[in-house]
C-alpha positions in Angstrom: -52.1 -71.9 63.0 -48.8 -73.2 62.9 -48.4 -72.6 66.7 -51.5 -74.8 67.4 -49.8 -77.9 68.1 -47.0 -76.3 70.4 -49.7 -74.4 72.3 -51.5 -77.8 72.9 -48.2 -79.4 74.2 -47.7 -76.5 76.6 -51.2 -76.9 78.0 -50.8 -80.7 78.3 -47.3 -80.1 80.1 -49.1 -77.8 82.5 -51.9 -80.3 83.1 -49.5 -83.1 84.1 -47.7 -80.6 86.3 -50.8 -79.8 88.2 -51.7 -83.5 88.5 -48.2 -84.4 89.7 -48.4 -81.5 92.3 -51.8 -82.7 93.4 -50.6 -86.2 93.9 -47.6 -85.0 96.2 -50.0 -82.9 98.0 -52.3 -86.0 98.7 -49.4 -88.0 99.8 -47.9 -85.2 102.1 -51.3 -84.8 103.5 -51.5 -88.5 104.3 -48.0 -88.4 105.9 -49.0 -85.5 108.0 -52.3 -87.3 109.1 -50.4 -90.4 110.0 -47.8 -88.6 112.1 -50.5 -86.5 113.7 -52.5 -89.8 114.4 -49.4 -91.4 116.0 -48.8 -88.5 118.2 -52.3 -88.5 119.4 -52.0 -92.1 120.2 -48.9 -91.5 122.1 -50.3 -88.8 124.1 -53.3 -90.8 124.9 -51.3 -93.6 126.1 -49.2 -91.4 128.4 -52.3 -89.9 129.9 -52.7 -91.1 133.6 -56.1 -92.5 133.0 -55.4 -94.1 129.7 -54.6 -97.4 131.2 -50.8 -97.1 131.2 -50.6 -97.5 135.0 -53.6 -96.3 137.1 -56.5 -98.0 135.4 -57.3 -101.4 136.7 -59.7 -102.3 133.6 -57.0 -101.8 131.1 -54.4 -104.2 132.9 -56.7 -106.4 134.9 -58.4 -107.4 131.5 -55.2 -108.5 130.3 -54.3 -110.6 133.2 -53.5 -114.2 132.4 -55.7 -116.4 134.7 -53.6 -119.3 133.9 -53.9 -122.5 132.3 -54.0 -125.9 134.0 -53.4 -128.4 131.1 -52.9 -131.5 133.3 -55.6 -134.0 134.6 -57.1 -132.9 137.7 -58.3 -134.8 140.7 -60.7 -137.7 139.9 -63.5 -136.9 137.4 -63.9 -133.1 137.4 -60.6 -131.4 136.7 -61.0 -131.1 132.9 -64.3 -129.3 133.2 -62.6 -126.9 135.9 -59.6 -126.4 133.5 -62.0 -125.5 130.7 -63.9 -122.9 132.9 -60.5 -121.1 133.8 -59.5 -121.2 130.2 -62.5 -119.6 129.1 -62.3 -117.1 131.7 -58.8 -116.1 130.6 -59.8 -115.9 126.9 -62.8 -113.6 128.0 -60.5 -111.3 129.9 -57.9 -111.0 127.5 -60.4 -110.2 124.6 -62.1 -107.6 126.8 -58.8 -106.1 127.5 -57.7 -105.7 123.9 -61.2 -104.3 122.9 -60.9 -101.7 125.7 -57.9 -99.8 124.4 -57.8 -97.8 121.2 -60.1 -100.6 119.7 -61.0 -98.3 116.9 -57.5 -97.9 115.4 -56.3 -99.6 112.4 -53.6 -102.2 113.2 -52.3 -102.3 109.7 -51.8 -98.4 109.9 -49.8 -98.7 113.0 -47.7 -101.8 111.6 -46.5 -99.7 108.8 -44.4 -97.4 111.0 -42.7 -100.2 113.2 -39.3 -99.7 111.5 -39.3 -96.0 112.4 -40.4 -96.6 115.9 -37.8 -99.1 116.4 -35.2 -96.5 115.4 -36.6 -94.3 117.9 -36.7 -97.0 120.5 -32.9 -97.7 120.1 -31.9 -94.1 120.1 -30.1 -92.3 123.1 -32.9 -89.8 123.6 -35.4 -90.4 126.5 -38.0 -88.6 124.8 -37.9 -90.8 121.9 -37.6 -93.9 123.9 -40.7 -93.1 125.7 -42.7 -92.1 122.5 -41.7 -95.4 120.9 -42.5 -97.6 123.9 -45.8 -95.9 124.2 -46.5 -96.7 120.5 -45.7 -100.3 120.9 -47.9 -100.6 124.1 -50.6 -99.1 121.9 -49.9 -101.7 119.1 -50.2 -104.5 121.6 -53.6 -103.1 122.9 -55.2 -103.7 119.5 -57.6 -106.6 119.1 -56.7 -107.9 115.7 -59.2 -110.7 116.0 -58.2 -111.4 119.6 -54.6 -111.8 118.6 -52.4 -108.7 119.1 -49.4 -108.5 116.9 -46.9 -109.8 119.4 -44.9 -111.7 116.9 -44.4 -108.7 114.6 -42.9 -106.8 117.4 -40.8 -109.9 118.5 -39.1 -110.4 115.2 -37.7 -106.9 115.4 -35.7 -108.2 118.4 -36.5 -105.3 120.6 -37.3 -107.1 123.8 -34.1 -106.6 125.5 -34.7 -102.8 125.2 -38.0 -103.1 127.2 -36.2 -105.1 130.0 -33.2 -102.5 130.1 -35.8 -99.9 130.5 -37.2 -101.5 133.8 -33.9 -100.5 135.5 -34.3 -96.8 134.6 -35.5 -95.6 138.1 -34.9 -92.1 136.9 -37.8 -92.5 134.2 -40.8 -94.2 136.0 -43.0 -93.4 133.1 -40.6 -95.3 130.9 -40.6 -98.1 133.3 -44.2 -98.2 133.3 -44.7 -98.2 129.5 -42.0 -101.0 129.2 -43.8 -103.1 131.9 -47.1 -102.7 130.0 -45.4 -103.9 126.8 -43.8 -106.8 128.6 -47.2 -107.9 130.4 -48.9 -107.9 127.0 -46.2 -110.2 125.8 -46.6 -112.4 128.6 -50.2 -112.8 128.0 -49.5 -114.5 124.7 -48.4 -118.1 124.0 -46.2 -120.3 126.1 -43.5 -119.7 123.6 -43.7 -116.1 124.1 -43.5 -116.5 128.1 -40.4 -118.8 127.5 -38.7 -116.2 125.5 -39.4 -113.6 128.4 -38.0 -116.2 130.9 -34.9 -117.0 128.8 -34.2 -113.0 128.7 -34.2 -113.0 132.5 -37.4 -111.0 133.2 -38.7 -112.8 136.5 -35.8 -111.6 138.7 -36.0 -108.1 137.1 -39.9 -108.2 138.1 -39.3 -109.5 141.6 -36.4 -106.8 142.2 -38.7 -104.0 140.8 -41.6 -105.0 143.0 -39.4 -104.7 146.0 -37.7 -101.7 145.2 -40.1 -99.2 143.6 -42.3 -96.9 145.5 -44.6 -96.2 142.4 -48.0 -98.0 143.0 -48.7 -98.2 139.2 -45.4 -99.9 138.6 -46.1 -102.2 141.5 -49.4 -103.2 139.8 -48.1 -103.7 136.4 -45.2 -105.8 137.9 -47.7 -108.1 139.7 -49.7 -108.4 136.5 -46.8 -109.5 134.7 -45.5 -112.0 137.4 -49.0 -113.4 137.5 -49.1 -114.0 133.7 -45.7 -115.8 133.8 -46.7 -117.9 137.0 -50.1 -119.0 135.1 -48.4 -120.3 132.1 -47.2 -123.6 133.3 -46.1 -125.4 136.6 -42.5 -124.9 135.7 -43.0 -121.2 135.3 -45.0 -121.1 138.5 -42.0 -122.7 140.5 -39.5 -120.4 138.7 -41.5 -117.3 140.2 -41.7 -118.9 143.5 -38.1 -119.8 143.5 -37.1 -116.2 142.8 -38.8 -115.1 145.9 -42.0 -113.3 144.5 -44.4 -114.7 147.1 -43.2 -112.5 150.0 -43.3 -109.2 148.3 -46.8 -110.2 146.7 -48.1 -111.0 150.3 -46.8 -107.7 151.7 -48.9 -106.0 148.8 -52.0 -107.9 149.8 -51.5 -107.0 153.5 -50.6 -103.3 153.0 -52.1 -101.9 149.9 -55.2 -99.8 150.2 -55.9 -99.9 146.4 -58.6 -102.3 145.4 -57.0 -102.6 141.9 -53.8 -103.8 143.5 -56.0 -106.3 145.7 -57.8 -107.9 142.6 -54.2 -108.2 140.7 -52.4 -109.6 143.5 -55.0 -112.1 144.6 -55.3 -113.3 140.8 -51.5 -113.5 140.9 -51.4 -115.6 144.2 -54.0 -118.0 142.9 -51.7 -118.6 139.9 -48.8 -119.2 142.2 -50.4 -122.0 143.9 -52.3 -123.8 141.2 -51.3 -126.7 138.8 -50.2 -130.2 138.5 -48.0 -131.4 139.7 -49.2 -129.4 142.8 -47.0 -126.7 144.3 -44.6 -127.4 147.2 -47.2 -126.7 150.1 -44.4 -125.8 152.5 -43.3 -123.3 150.0 -46.5 -121.4 150.0 -48.3 -122.3 153.2 -47.3 -118.7 154.6 -50.1 -117.5 152.1 -52.8 -119.2 154.1 -53.5 -116.2 156.7 -53.8 -113.9 153.8 -56.3 -115.9 151.9 -58.4 -116.3 154.9 -58.8 -112.5 155.0 -59.1 -112.3 151.3 -62.1 -114.6 151.2 -64.0 -112.2 153.6 -63.6 -109.4 151.0 -66.5 -107.3 149.7 -65.3 -107.6 146.1 -66.5 -110.6 144.1 -63.3 -111.0 141.9 -61.2 -111.0 145.1 -63.3 -113.7 146.8 -63.5 -115.7 143.7 -59.5 -115.9 143.1 -59.0 -116.5 146.7 -61.3 -119.4 146.8 -59.5 -120.8 143.5 -56.3 -120.6 145.5 -57.9 -122.5 148.5 -59.1 -125.0 146.1 -55.7 -125.6 144.8 -54.2 -125.9 148.4 -56.7 -128.3 149.6 -56.5 -130.8 146.7 -53.3 -132.5 148.0 -52.7 -134.7 150.9 -54.7 -135.2 154.1 -52.4 -133.0 155.9 -53.1 -130.1 153.4 -56.7 -130.5 154.0 -56.3 -130.3 157.8 -54.5 -127.2 157.5 -57.3 -125.8 155.5 -59.6 -126.7 158.1 -57.5 -125.3 161.0 -57.3 -122.1 159.1 -61.0 -121.7 159.9 -62.5 -121.0 156.4 -64.9 -123.8 156.3 -67.9 -121.4 157.7 -67.1 -118.6 155.1 -67.0 -121.1 152.4 -70.4 -122.6 153.1 -71.7 -119.1 153.5 -70.5 -118.3 150.0 -72.5 -121.2 148.7 -75.7 -118.8 149.2 -74.2 -116.1 146.8 -76.2 -115.4 143.6 -73.1 -115.9 141.4 -72.1 -119.1 140.1 -68.5 -117.7 139.6 -68.0 -117.3 143.1 -69.9 -120.5 144.2 -67.7 -122.9 142.0 -64.3 -122.4 143.6 -65.8 -122.3 147.2 -67.7 -125.6 146.4 -64.7 -127.2 144.9 -62.7 -126.3 148.2 -65.3 -127.9 150.3 -65.6 -130.9 147.9 -61.7 -131.4 148.4 -62.3 -131.3 152.3 -64.8 -134.0 152.2 -62.4 -136.1 150.0 -60.5 -136.4 153.1 -61.0 -138.8 156.0 -64.3 -139.2 158.1 -63.3 -136.8 160.7 -62.6 -134.1 158.0 -65.9 -134.8 156.3 -67.7 -134.7 159.5 -66.2 -131.2 160.2 -68.1 -129.5 157.3 -71.2 -131.7 157.9 -71.3 -130.1 161.3 -71.0 -126.5 159.7 -74.3 -127.4 157.9 -72.8 -127.9 154.5 -75.7 -130.5 153.5 -78.5 -127.9 153.6 -76.5 -125.7 151.2 -75.9 -128.5 149.0 -79.6 -129.3 148.9 -80.4 -125.7 148.0 -78.0 -125.8 145.1 -79.6 -128.8 143.7 -83.0 -127.5 143.9 -82.4 -124.2 142.3 -81.2 -123.0 138.9 -77.4 -123.2 138.7 -74.9 -123.7 135.8 -74.0 -127.4 135.0 -70.6 -127.1 136.4 -72.0 -126.0 139.9 -74.5 -128.9 139.8 -71.8 -131.4 138.7 -69.4 -130.1 141.5 -72.3 -130.4 144.1 -72.9 -134.1 143.0 -69.1 -134.8 143.3 -69.0 -133.4 146.6 -72.1 -135.4 147.6 -70.5 -138.6 146.3 -67.5 -138.0 148.5 -69.8 -137.8 151.6 -71.8 -140.9 150.7 -68.5 -142.8 150.6 -68.1 -142.0 154.2 -69.5 -143.8 157.4 -72.9 -144.9 158.0 -73.7 -141.9 160.1 -72.7 -139.6 157.1 -74.9 -141.4 154.6 -77.7 -140.9 157.1 -77.0 -137.3 157.3 -77.4 -137.1 153.3 -80.7 -138.8 153.5 -81.8 -136.5 156.5 -81.0 -133.6 154.5 -83.5 -134.8 151.7 -80.7 -134.8 149.2 -81.7 -138.0 147.5 -85.0 -137.2 145.8 -83.2 -134.3 143.7 -80.4 -136.6 143.0 -82.5 -139.3 141.7 -84.3 -136.6 139.5 -81.0 -135.8 138.0 -80.3 -139.4 137.4 -83.3 -139.8 135.4 -83.5 -136.5 133.5 -80.3 -134.6 133.6 -77.4 -134.5 131.0 -75.1 -137.5 130.9 -72.3 -135.9 132.5 -74.3 -135.0 135.5 -76.0 -138.5 135.6 -72.5 -140.0 135.9 -71.8 -138.0 139.0 -75.2 -138.8 140.6 -74.5 -142.5 139.8 -71.4 -142.3 142.1 -73.0 -140.8 144.8 -76.0 -143.0 144.5 -73.9 -146.3 144.3 -71.6 -145.1 147.3 -74.8 -145.1 149.4 -75.5 -148.9 148.4 -72.4 -149.9 150.5 -74.3 -148.5 153.6 -77.0 -150.3 155.6 -79.8 -152.3 154.4 -82.0 -149.5 155.5 -80.2 -147.1 153.3 -80.4 -149.4 150.2 -84.0 -149.9 150.6 -84.5 -146.2 150.9 -82.5 -145.2 147.8 -84.1 -147.9 145.8 -87.5 -146.8 146.9 -86.6 -143.3 145.6 -86.4 -144.7 141.9 -82.7 -145.0 141.2 -83.0 -148.4 139.8 -84.2 -147.2 136.4 -81.5 -144.6 136.2 -78.7 -147.0 137.2 -79.9 -149.6 134.4 -80.0 -146.9 131.8 -76.4 -146.0 132.7 -75.4 -149.6 131.9 -75.2 -148.4 128.4 -72.7 -145.7 129.2 -69.4 -145.5 127.0 -67.4 -144.9 130.3 -66.4 -148.2 131.8 -65.9 -146.9 135.2 -69.5 -145.6 135.2 -70.9 -149.0 134.1 -68.7 -150.8 136.6 -70.1 -148.5 139.7 -73.7 -148.9 138.4 -73.2 -152.7 138.2 -72.0 -152.7 141.8 -74.7 -150.6 143.1 -77.3 -152.8 141.3 -75.8 -155.9 142.7 -75.7 -154.4 146.3 -79.5 -153.6 145.6 -80.2 -157.1 144.5 -78.3 -158.6 147.7 -80.8 -156.7 150.0 -83.7 -157.8 147.8 -82.6 -161.6 148.2 -82.2 -161.0 151.9 -85.7 -159.7 152.2 -87.0 -162.5 150.1 -85.2 -165.1 152.3 -86.8 -163.4 155.4 -90.2 -163.6 153.9 -90.7 -159.8 153.6 -92.1 -159.9 150.2 -94.3 -162.7 148.8 -93.3 -162.0 145.3 -89.6 -162.9 145.8 -86.8 -160.4 145.2 -88.7 -157.3 144.4 -85.5 -155.5 143.5 -84.8 -158.2 140.8 -88.2 -157.8 139.3 -87.8 -154.0 139.0 -84.3 -154.4 137.4 -86.1 -156.8 134.9 -88.8 -154.3 134.1 -86.3 -151.5 133.6 -84.4 -153.7 130.9 -81.6 -154.6 133.4 -81.7 -158.2 132.8 -81.0 -157.7 129.0 -78.2 -155.4 129.6 -76.4 -157.9 132.1 -76.7 -160.5 129.6 -74.9 -158.2 127.0 -72.4 -157.1 129.6 -71.1 -160.8 129.9 -69.0 -160.2 126.7 -67.9 -156.6 127.6 -64.2 -156.1 127.0 -63.5 -155.2 130.6 -63.0 -158.3 132.4 -64.1 -156.9 135.9 -67.4 -155.6 134.2 -68.1 -159.1 132.4 -67.4 -161.1 135.4 -69.5 -159.1 137.5 -72.2 -159.5 134.9 -72.0 -163.2 134.8 -72.1 -163.4 138.6 -75.2 -161.2 138.8 -77.1 -163.4 136.5 -76.2 -166.7 138.2 -76.8 -165.5 141.3 -80.0 -163.8 141.1 -81.5 -165.4 138.1 -80.4 -169.1 138.6 -83.7 -170.4 137.2 -83.0 -169.0 133.8 -81.5 -171.3 131.1 -78.6 -168.7 130.4 -77.0 -169.0 127.0 -73.2 -169.0 127.5 -70.8 -166.5 126.2 -69.9 -168.5 123.1 -73.4 -169.2 122.0 -74.1 -165.6 122.2 -71.2 -164.6 120.1 -72.2 -167.1 117.4 -75.8 -165.8 117.4 -74.1 -162.3 116.4 -72.2 -163.8 113.7 -69.0 -163.7 115.9 -68.6 -159.8 115.1 -66.9 -157.6 117.5 -69.7 -155.1 118.1 -69.5 -152.2 120.6 -71.6 -152.4 123.7 -74.1 -149.6 122.5 -74.8 -151.4 119.2 -75.2 -154.7 120.8 -78.2 -153.3 122.7 -80.1 -152.8 119.5 -79.7 -156.4 118.3 -83.0 -157.9 117.2 -82.0 -161.7 117.7 -80.9 -161.5 121.6 -81.0 -164.8 123.1 -84.5 -165.7 124.8 -84.6 -165.3 128.6 -87.3 -168.0 129.2 -88.2 -166.1 132.3 -91.3 -164.3 133.5 -92.9 -162.8 136.5 
């Protein structure tokens, strides 16, 4: 009995030993599993079809489309920038979901210190293994934000740049390029860091010296990302001589993957505000002429975006695009079923008709107007409809014959329908197109008024954009002038029929309120309209109106809802 407690202690000790050994065994299994897992990842990343070099999807999806942060031409650029931003985000997210999407980012982050040591070693196999690991890490989604900063804080980017010069190790070059391409798809701060390290000249040198097609494609991807970050980066890439070898790839490569990547890179090299130096990039025009005839939708889309950027400058630039001979193909593209392709082609044509009358007539003669009518009368995205209306507004700003051509193409009825029933953004574009027509002949004004535009223009007098209010006022005044002339000629027994229609649509009340609009041009025009076309009214002056509203400074839209507007004392 005296040995009982001693035996118990021995048994407890044995249990503790067993538990300890079991815990060690579990830890060792976890370590072995993690190492095995990492080796599998590295092996997968080094396979030819894993996305490290030959697969377009795993590289093109990471291609930065580029961001235009500045204001664009006239009223449409912000929307177009938004479209490009959304496309960029979509491609980046798809890319990061593509490769090793199921792997745990946290698991991989835990072994960064060990991989940094292998990366900095003198053993090529260890360098390759570590580079492939970092490539895998940057492929992870992590809620659409790969752990770029986790890698940058290790200070290892110079290692990857150094590997680009390892012509004796093309696989290491390729893996390092993949890492750098992913970093260049991050923020502008990431791009600036790469630029400061001297990546751009290294990439241009690699593109001109290597014979490895996969390395060429990855190099083009990285250059496109950098060029698309900002106008300053775009100019930097151009100044380092990237355009010539890029055009060479577009002219000689038989790989569709290269064609897609290089076209997107070229689009980034010519886009942005301030605009690119046209003389510096005009050698790309013949290549773009060929690219818009491609059978691949992505290639055609990016080529059209490039042409849109190059046609958005001076009259001389527009003329160069016309002389390139791309107008018939661009108009043909408007028949495409994809709005993604239609939009940049339409924007290029809109830029052309923004030129002089001769340049506008060039695309009218190419049968642009029937295509625009088709776009307006079939289901398309809002961005396409807005761009079509913007294009039409540039045509109706032309000469009398061009306004008549718009009428002959039966474009006004669908425009008026948009003016009455579409979203405000589209209504605003239509207002410009309609009001430009009121600068035409009396016959044109009578026609557009007869189509029902007066009601839509009167409604837009409450628009928060003073530019739209001003153009609607001008259009209505032009219509009133024709109505007054018809009255004086005795064409209508009832007087100025357009003044009557404006009054029925609530236009008189809105003119009255606009007399105190904060914009002087708007208020003065409103006063002039009322005095000219409603002289028999005992109009209240501005001071009385302000007193009637207790002297309060109210915005335009709220003023319309005041129940105690001054009486007009005028009836038809």
